[in-house]
C-alpha positions as CSV (number, residue, x, y, z in Angstrom):
1,M,-4.4,-17.6,23.8
2,K,-7.6,-16.4,22.1
3,A,-6.3,-12.8,22.2
4,L,-3.1,-13.9,20.4
5,E,-5.1,-15.7,17.7
6,I,-7.2,-12.5,17.2
7,L,-4.1,-10.4,17.0
8,I,-2.4,-12.7,14.4
9,G,-5.6,-12.8,12.4
10,A,-5.9,-9.0,12.5
11,I,-2.3,-8.5,11.3
12,T,-2.8,-11.1,8.6
13,L,-6.0,-9.3,7.4
14,I,-4.3,-5.9,7.4
15,V,-1.4,-7.3,5.3
16,A,-3.7,-9.0,2.9
17,I,-5.8,-5.9,2.4
18,G,-2.6,-3.8,1.9
19,L,-1.4,-6.2,-0.8
20,I,-4.8,-6.2,-2.6
21,V,-4.9,-2.4,-2.6
22,S,-1.3,-2.2,-3.9
23,L,-2.2,-4.2,-7.0
24,P,-3.8,-1.2,-8.8
25,V,-0.8,0.9,-8.0
26,M,1.5,-1.7,-9.6
27,L,-0.7,-2.0,-12.7
28,L,-1.0,1.7,-13.1
29,W,2.7,2.2,-12.8
30,N,3.7,-0.7,-15.1
31,Y,1.1,-0.1,-17.8
32,C,0.7,3.7,-17.8
33,L,3.9,5.3,-16.6
34,V,6.5,2.9,-18.0
35,G,5.3,3.4,-21.5
36,A,4.8,7.2,-21.1
37,I,8.0,8.2,-19.3
38,A,11.4,7.1,-20.6
39,G,13.9,5.8,-18.1
40,I,11.7,4.3,-15.5
41,N,11.4,0.5,-14.8
42,E,8.5,-1.8,-14.0
43,I,7.9,-2.4,-10.3
44,T,7.0,-5.6,-8.4
45,W,4.0,-6.1,-6.2
46,L,6.0,-5.5,-3.0
47,Q,7.5,-2.4,-4.4
48,A,4.0,-1.1,-5.1
49,W,3.0,-1.9,-1.5
50,G,6.0,0.1,-0.3
51,I,5.1,3.0,-2.5
52,L,1.5,2.9,-1.1
53,V,2.8,2.8,2.5
54,L,5.3,5.7,1.8
55,F,2.6,7.9,0.3
56,G,0.3,7.0,3.2
57,L,2.9,8.2,5.7
58,L,3.9,11.3,3.7
59,F,0.4,12.6,2.7
60,K,-1.8,11.5,5.6
61,T,-4.0,14.3,6.9
62,H,-4.6,14.6,10.6
63,V,-7.8,16.3,11.6
64,T,-8.1,17.3,15.2
65,T,-11.3,18.7,16.6
66,K,-11.5,20.5,19.9
67,D,-14.8,20.7,21.6
């Protein structure tokens, strides 16, 4: 039971950190890009989170070292 509580707490913490980190993405998009580029719309907080996850998947670097 204790392991389940730790797992749920860890997942909650990861989601909370992800949402906090996505806030600057949303603000930069809405206040910098929308005014500068015609034809794009404002995004919501969850859309910014999705963009952050997508970019993390697409541009993640994998460094492998062989001893």
